[in-house]
N, C-alpha and C positions, 0 to 999 in steps of 0.2 A: 622444804617440800610442803609445809603446812600441816594441818591436822586432818587425820583420816579416821572415819568410822568403819569398822569391819564387822559384819555379821557372820559369825562362824556357823555355816549351815550344816556341815558335818565335821568330823574330827580332822578332815583333810581338805576341806574346801570352804571358801567364804566369798562374799562380795564386799566391795569397798567403795566408799563415796567420800569425796573431799568435803570437809566441813568448814564453813566460814566461822561459825560460832555456835555455842550452845545457848539456846533461848531460855530453857528451863530444865532443871533436873532435880528429882526428889525420889525418895523411897516412900511410896504410899503404903497403906495398910495391906496391900495385896501384891505389889510388884514395883520394880524399878521403872520409873517413867522419865523419858527425856524427849525434849523437842529440839531438833537440830536444824540449823539453817545450812543447807548443803548447796554446793556449787551447781550440781547437775539436776537435782530433783526438787529444788525448792525446800520448803519446810517439811520436815520428816518426823513422824511420831514413832518413837522406839519404846517398846515395852520389854523388859528383861533381855535387853540386847538384841531384840528381834524387830525388824522393820514391820510396822503395822500399816502405814500409809504414807504417801508423799503427795505434795501438791501437783506434781507433774503427771503421775500415772494412776492416781486414785480412781479416776472415772471408770477404768476397766472393771475392777473388782466390784465397785458399788453398783454399777449398771447391771452387771451379769448376775449378781446375787439377787437383785430386786426384780428386774424386768422379765427374766425367763419365767419365774413362777407367776408373776402378776399378769402376764399375757396368756399364760396357760389356763388360769382360772377365769371363768366367764364373767364373774362379777365380784371381785374382791372388795369387801367393805371394811372389815376390821383386820388389821395386820399387826403382828408382833415381831419385833426385832430383838433377839437376845444377844447381848454384847453390842458391839458397834457404837461405843460411846463417842466416837469421832463424828457421828451423825451423817456420814455419807450415804448409807443405805436408806435412812429415813428421808433424806433429800430426794432420792430417786423414787421412793414409794409414793411421795406426795405428788408426783407428776401424773398419777393415775386419778382421774376425777371421780372414779367410783369409790375410792377409799374415803371413808367417813372418819375413821380413827386409826392412828398409828401409835402403837405403844412401844416405847424403848425401855428395855430392862438391862441396865448396866450395873455390874457389881462395884465398879470403882468410879466414884463420883469425880475423882481428880482427872480422869480421862476426858470426861465431859467438860469440866472447867477449863482445862488448858487447850482442848481442841477449839472451844469457842474463842479463846484468846488468840491462838496462834494459827489456827486453820479455819478461819471464818467462812471461806468459800465452801468448805466441806460441812461444817457444823451449823451453818446459819439457819437451816430449816428446823432446828430443834425447838425454836421458839414459836413455831407455827401453831395456830389455834387447834389444829387437828391432832397435834402430838401430845401424848402424855408420857412424861419421863419418870421412870421409877429407878431409884438407886437401891438395888437389892439383888439377891441371888437369883439368877435366871433359872437354875434347876428347881428351886423351891417355888418360883412363880409358876412354872409349868405344872408342877405337881398339884398346885391349888386351882388350876384352871380346868374347866370342863366344857367341851363343845362351844368354845368362845370365839375362836379365830378362824378366818377364812384362809389365811396364809401365815405361816411361821417361818422366819428366816433366822438362822443361827450364824451370827457374824462373830465368831470366837477367835481367840488367839490359838496357837498350837496347843496340843493337850499337855500343858504343864501348868503348875500353880492352880489358880482359881478356875481354869478352863477344863481341868481333867474330867469332871463329871459330865461335861457337854459332849463327850465322845463315847458314852456308854449306851448299851442296849436299853437299860432302864430309862434313860433320858428320851430315847426315840419312842419307847412305848408310852411315856408320859405325854409326848408331843401328839401322838395319835389320839389321845383322849382329850387334849386341849383343843384340837382342831374340830371344826364342824365336820359332819359326815363326808362332805365333798371337799374338805380342806386339802391344802398342799403344804408340804414341808420342804425346805432346802437348807443345806449347810455347806460351808466351805470345808473341803476335805483334803487340803494340803496338796502335795505334788507326788507324782508317780516315780520320780527319779530317786529321791532320797527317803520317801515315806511310803513305799509300795505296800508294806505290811499293814500300816495304819489304814491306808485307803481301801485295801482288800477287806479288812475286818469291818470297817464302817459300812461298806457296801453290803456285806453279808448281814450285819445287824439290822440295817434299814430294811433290807429285803424281807427279813423275818416279820417286819411290822407292816410294811406297805406293799401291796401286790404290784404296783407300778413303781419301780425303782430305776432311775436313769442317772447316768453320770455325764456331765458335760465339762468342757474345758475353756480356758481363756489364756491369753498371753499377758502376763504381768511381770515386767522386767525386774522390779525390785523385790520380788518374792523368790524363794529358793527354786532354782532351775528355770524360772520364767514360765513354766507350764503348770497352770493351776487347775485344780479340779473342784467341782461342786457336785453334790449328790442330792437328787430330788426324790421325794417320796409322795405318792398319791394313791388314794383308793379308787378314784374314778377317772381323773383327767390325765391324758397322755400328752406330753409336751410336743410331740410330733404329729398330733392329730388336731391341732388348732386350726380353725377355719381362717381363710384369708381375710374374711370380714372382721375378724376379731382384732386384727392389728390396726393401729392408727399411728399417725405421725407423732413423734415424741422427740424432745430435745435431748439427744444423746451424742456421744463422741465415739462410742465403740459398738453398742448394741444396735442391731437392725433386725428387720424381719428375716433377712437372709442369714444373719449370724445366728438367730434363734434356731433355725433349722440346721445350720452347718455345725454348730458347736457340739452336737451330739454324735458327730462322726469322729470316732476315737481312733488314735493310732493303735496298731494291733497290740503292742506291748501293754497299753493301757486297757484295751478291751479284754485282754486275757486276764487281767486282775479282777474284772467284774463277772467273767464267765457268761457274758451276754451272747 
């Protein structure tokens, strides 16, 4: 039957993919890293036995984390991506001509190194002249930044290991100080099927910091449950009050102007978690 990789998403459920071969495997200073060549999804980045991205469906997550806040902000010039060492979000950020500088802060340099080697279509933009890559702790970088960024995107793993601090109220308060007065923040906030309590807590914490807090969703088949959430925080700009003139043609596979508006329409069981 060949070799199969299974991500155990709960104690009683997981997803499985057929593996042709392991391209790289090592224990870094922060986590177990593996690059797998799979039959269905192409090359797959796995951290601590969790799927981070695959060549086939990566565009959904990266486009939705990047373009929803970037089209909401009227003129994003300086953008920070915390985590996201695979480079996919940076690639999408650079599609906005208004962006003059994109800073990537990734704690694990090995993620960057092997993404460049085995996921070049995702990580290729990391060498762009507008990009500054910092291999350091995202929490500490945020703490040292003040009124610096127009948009901050948190592209973290699940809240385990080095990513635990990226799901705390103190982190969101630090982000509010690192943003300019009219800045926008967005983070991936897991799924409502298996992590409802986490999603509910994150929404409540972000809402304590940002008067405009909105949750939106996307379909990502290799992520737990397939239904993924993102939480956006802003002091001024509402993502559903973007003028039609703000949108422009962009090279995407998932995100569109129509998706921008529709993704905020939540299933009732998800909406109940946010108490919107």
